[in-house]
ZAMARGU-4260 file (C-alpha; in steps of 0.2 Angstrom, whole numbers, plus 5000, padded with zeros to 4 digits):
<rodrens>
0) 4826/5356/5196 | 4810/5350/5183 | 4792/5346/5189 | 4793/5327/5186 | 4810/5326/5193
5) 4805/5334/5210 | 4790/5326/5212 | 4798/5307/5207 | 4811/5312/5222 | 4795/5316/5233
10) 4788/5299/5230 | 4805/5290/5231 | 4807/5296/5248 | 4790/5289/5252 | 4788/5301/5263
15) 4767/5297/5266 | 4759/5290/5280 | 4752/5272/5277 | 4767/5268/5266 | 4778/5257/5275
20) 4774/5240/5264 | 4778/5250/5248 | 4794/5258/5256 | 4798/5238/5262 | 4796/5230/5243
25) 4806/5246/5237 | 4820/5241/5249 | 4819/5224/5243 | 4819/5230/5225 | 4836/5241/5228
30) 4843/5227/5237 | 4842/5216/5224 | 4849/5229/5212 | 4863/5231/5224 | 4867/5211/5226
35) 4865/5210/5207 | 4878/5222/5203 | 4888/5219/5216 | 4890/5202/5212 | 4892/5204/5194
40) 4907/5217/5197 | 4914/5205/5209 | 4913/5189/5196 | 4921/5200/5184 | 4935/5205/5194
45) 4939/5189/5203 | 4941/5183/5183 | 4950/5194/5178 | 4963/5192/5193 | 4963/5173/5187
50) 4968/5177/5171 | 4982/5189/5175 | 4988/5178/5188 | 4989/5164/5178 | 4995/5171/5162
55) 5010/5181/5172 | 5014/5163/5180 | 5013/5154/5164 | 5022/5168/5152 | 5033/5171/5168
60) 5040/5152/5172 | 5039/5146/5152 | 5047/5151/5137 | 5037/5162/5124 | 5041/5150/5110
65) 5054/5136/5109 | 5064/5128/5094 | 5067/5109/5094 | 5070/5097/5079 | 5055/5089/5073
70) 5060/5070/5075 | 5065/5073/5094 | 5086/5072/5094 | 5097/5085/5098 | 5102/5099/5089
75) 5117/5096/5083 | 5121/5115/5079 | 5111/5123/5092 | 5125/5139/5094 | 5123/5144/5077
80) 5105/5144/5079 | 5105/5156/5093 | 5117/5167/5083 | 5102/5166/5069 | 5089/5171/5082
85) 5100/5188/5085 | 5093/5196/5069 | 5076/5199/5077 | 5076/5213/5089 | 5058/5207/5096
90) 5068/5194/5106 | 5071/5200/5122 | 5080/5184/5129 | 5086/5167/5123 | 5095/5152/5128
95) 5100/5134/5122 | 5092/5120/5134 | 5095/5101/5138 | 5084/5091/5147 | 5079/5075/5148
100) 5070/5062/5162 | 5080/5058/5176 | 5079/5048/5191 | 5081/5060/5205 | 5084/5052/5224
105) 5090/5058/5242 | 5094/5048/5257 | 5074/5049/5261 | 5065/5049/5244 | 5067/5044/5225
110) 5057/5049/5211 | 5057/5052/5192 | 5057/5072/5184 | 5064/5082/5171 | 5080/5088/5171
115) 5082/5105/5164 | 5101/5113/5159 | 5101/5132/5157 | 5112/5146/5159 | 5121/5147/5174
120) 5122/5165/5175 | 5103/5165/5172 | 5087/5159/5165 | 5076/5164/5151 | 5060/5162/5162
125) 5058/5173/5178 | 5059/5157/5189 | 5069/5166/5202 | 5053/5179/5205 | 5047/5162/5211
130) 5060/5154/5222 | 5054/5154/5240 | 5067/5144/5249 | 5085/5147/5247 | 5090/5157/5231
135) 5091/5152/5212 | 5111/5148/5213 | 5117/5137/5199 | 5135/5139/5203 | 5147/5126/5208
140) 5155/5132/5225 | 5171/5125/5233 | 5164/5108/5240 | 5162/5102/5220 | 5143/5100/5220
145) 5133/5111/5206 | 5119/5120/5212 | 5100/5113/5210 | 5084/5121/5209 | 5068/5111/5211
150) 5049/5114/5213 | 5038/5115/5231 | 5031/5098/5225 | 5046/5088/5220 | 5055/5094/5236
155) 5041/5088/5248 | 5042/5070/5238 | 5062/5068/5242 | 5059/5078/5260 | 5074/5087/5252
160) 5080/5104/5264 | 5091/5120/5257 | 5109/5111/5257 | 5104/5093/5254 | 5114/5081/5243
165) 5103/5075/5229 | 5109/5061/5216 | 5103/5062/5198 | 5105/5049/5184 | 5100/5044/5169
170) 5094/5028/5161 | 5093/5023/5144 | 5088/5007/5141 | 5089/4992/5155 | 5103/4995/5166
175) 5117/4981/5166 | 5135/4980/5167 | 5140/4987/5149 | 5124/5001/5151 | 5126/5010/5168
180) 5117/5026/5171 | 5127/5041/5170 | 5126/5050/5188 | 5129/5066/5194 | 5128/5074/5213
185) 5121/5091/5216 | 5118/5102/5231 | 5101/5110/5234 | 5100/5129/5234 | 5081/5135/5229
190) 5064/5128/5230 | 5053/5137/5220 | 5034/5136/5219 | 5023/5145/5204 | 5007/5137/5212
195) 5006/5125/5195 | 5005/5108/5199 | 5013/5104/5182 | 5029/5115/5183 | 5031/5114/5204
200) 5030/5094/5203 | 5041/5092/5187 | 5057/5102/5185 | 5072/5100/5191 | 5085/5115/5185
205) 5103/5115/5182 | 5118/5123/5174 | 5117/5116/5157 | 5137/5111/5156 | 5131/5097/5169
210) 5117/5093/5160 | 5125/5090/5145 | 5137/5077/5152 | 5125/5068/5158 | 5116/5068/5142
215) 5132/5064/5132 | 5131/5081/5122 | 5143/5093/5117 | 5144/5112/5121 | 5138/5116/5104
220) 5121/5103/5104 | 5105/5105/5116 | 5088/5098/5115 | 5080/5114/5111 | 5081/5134/5111
225) 5071/5144/5122 | 5065/5160/5118 | 5058/5176/5128 | 5051/5188/5120 | 5050/5207/5123
230) 5032/5209/5121 | 5022/5195/5132 | 5006/5197/5124 | 4998/5181/5119 | 4992/5188/5102
235) 5011/5194/5099 | 5018/5178/5103 | 5008/5170/5089 | 5011/5183/5077 | 5030/5183/5080
240) 5030/5163/5080 | 5023/5163/5064 | 5033/5175/5056 | 5048/5163/5063 | 5039/5149/5055
245) 5045/5158/5038 | 5063/5156/5043 | 5066/5141/5052 | 5060/5128/5045 | 5062/5110/5044
250) 5072/5100/5051 | 5068/5112/5067 | 5050/5113/5073 | 5046/5129/5084 | 5030/5128/5098
255) 5021/5143/5105 | 5017/5144/5123 | 5000/5144/5120 | 5001/5130/5107 | 5012/5118/5123
260) 4999/5125/5138 | 4983/5128/5128 | 4974/5119/5140 | 4979/5131/5153 | 4974/5147/5143
265) 4956/5139/5137 | 4953/5135/5156 | 4955/5153/5159 | 4945/5158/5143 | 4931/5148/5148
270) 4929/5155/5165 | 4931/5173/5158 | 4917/5171/5145 | 4905/5161/5155 | 4904/5168/5175
275) 4901/5185/5170 | 4886/5179/5159 | 4879/5165/5172 | 4881/5180/5186 | 4873/5196/5174
280) 4857/5185/5176 | 4855/5192/5192 | 4854/5209/5186 | 4842/5205/5174 | 4831/5196/5189
285) 4834/5212/5199 | 4828/5225/5184 | 4813/5215/5182 | 4808/5216/5200 | 4804/5234/5197
290) 4791/5231/5186 | 4781/5224/5200 | 4787/5238/5212 | 4785/5252/5201 | 4767/5244/5197
295) 4764/5246/5216 | 4769/5264/5218 | 4757/5268/5203 | 4744/5260/5213 | 4747/5268/5228
300) 4746/5286/5219 | 4733/5285/5209 | 4724/5299/5216 | 4738/5312/5214 | 4740/5303/5197
305) 4720/5309/5194 | 4723/5325/5202 | 4737/5327/5192 | 4728/5325/5176 | 4715/5337/5182
310) 4725/5352/5183 | 4732/5348/5166 | 4748/5339/5168 | 4751/5329/5151 | 4754/5311/5151
315) 4771/5313/5146 | 4773/5320/5163 | 4766/5308/5173 | 4775/5295/5162 | 4789/5302/5166
320) 4787/5304/5185 | 4789/5285/5187 | 4800/5283/5175 | 4811/5293/5185 | 4807/5285/5201
325) 4812/5267/5194 | 4828/5275/5189 | 4831/5282/5206 | 4828/5265/5212 | 4842/5257/5201
330) 4854/5273/5203 | 4851/5271/5223 | 4855/5248/5222 | 4869/5252/5209 | 4878/5264/5220
335) 4875/5251/5235 | 4883/5237/5224 | 4899/5246/5218 | 4901/5251/5236 | 4901/5232/5240
340) 4912/5227/5227 | 4925/5239/5228 | 4925/5234/5248 | 4926/5214/5244 | 4941/5219/5233
345) 4950/5232/5246 | 4946/5215/5260 | 4952/5200/5247 | 4966/5211/5242 | 4973/5216/5259
350) 4964/5200/5271 | 4963/5185/5258 | 4946/5181/5263 | 4943/5166/5250 | 4957/5154/5251
355) 4961/5142/5237 | 4967/5125/5234 | 4983/5125/5223 | 4982/5109/5216 | 4965/5115/5208
360) 4967/5133/5205 | 4985/5136/5205 | 4985/5150/5219 | 4982/5150/5234 | 4969/5164/5237
365) 4956/5172/5225 | 4963/5185/5215 | 4955/5202/5212 | 4958/5215/5197 | 4942/5228/5195
370) 4943/5236/5178 | 4936/5253/5177 | 4928/5248/5160 | 4918/5234/5170 | 4910/5247/5182
375) 4907/5258/5166 | 4897/5245/5157 | 4889/5235/5171 | 4882/5254/5176 | 4875/5257/5161
380) 4867/5239/5157 | 4859/5240/5174 | 4853/5258/5171 | 4847/5253/5154 | 4837/5237/5160
385) 4830/5245/5175 | 4823/5261/5164 | 4815/5246/5152 | 4809/5236/5166 | 4800/5254/5173
390) 4794/5260/5154 | 4778/5247/5156 | 4771/5254/5174 | 4775/5272/5171 | 4764/5270/5154
395) 4752/5260/5163 | 4751/5278/5175 | 4750/5289/5159 | 4735/5282/5153 | 4725/5282/5169
400) 4709/5290/5166 | 4706/5305/5180 | 4686/5305/5179 | 4687/5285/5185 | 4700/5291/5198
405) 4690/5305/5206 | 4673/5299/5204 | 4677/5281/5211 | 4693/5287/5223 | 4703/5274/5216
</rodrens>
């Protein structure tokens, strides 16, 4: 161990009598660095958790790309477009969908919603993973009522339970004797809950053949085609959307998931960019507290500095002693901060200490997702800031005049 490192470690331990106040100040500085680094790491892990959870829900529920017509009319030969899309290897799954606004009614409630007809054997989206009651079953049992799956919020509005008979009817214009609504009765087979209000309170899912009958479409027609890609990365989806735009022109209109739900993705990006920037101020404040702490260390060790210089120690050695001491303070605080952040992540994952309102945050508790790169970056930034903050007091110590110190006992 080098002489300056050994001396810095001895000073850091603070074994000298009468140095209790200095030890207290040093402990407070260590605590400040610990709280600053822990706060930043916890904020980063929560922001990453928010982004991953929301992206997973939106990308899992909604189609990556939707193909419709420019004027909103049904696609007359949607089956031909579906066959055309077979040439793209990037596509994992695709389906024709029929959707429109309907009134949906049970014996205890009535409301408007969006009825969406999908493949009976399986939807393109991962909606089945979010079913919390019943199952994702759109088949028609022996009782003749096709299966219907609705969101949790919609089920609460209708006071519907699994097995309830639900009546769906369309209204085109003003109902009259010559304009009667099309009616279809379903059996509620599943209730899903994604935690995202626009999904849980809007959609009712049924088999496409029944939805086509309600809206008067043929089996070859559809209101759109939903596409899910093998690579669910937003950048790749946008890239494929631009590529598809070269092949499907007017009268077709394509909309990516980012364009459709841009407000959700923009909200997530804002959280990821702003929160760490605000929390990082805590580390900056803690680092600059080191200036006062190391300066007090210098004043408390003034006689030692004079003796060291008298016996021939160079200014560089004195400077490194107090610079190392400041870095030791930052390392101790950083280690405690990392430990606090890891403990918080473990507790939050296992016990959900921080609950959230799903109406506002799209999830029932704050998710955490620690990233190794965050720990590396925060550690480097903290040490660099603390080293810079320790440089000024260390330089003052190196410039101390040994003659004055010895002469006047300072």
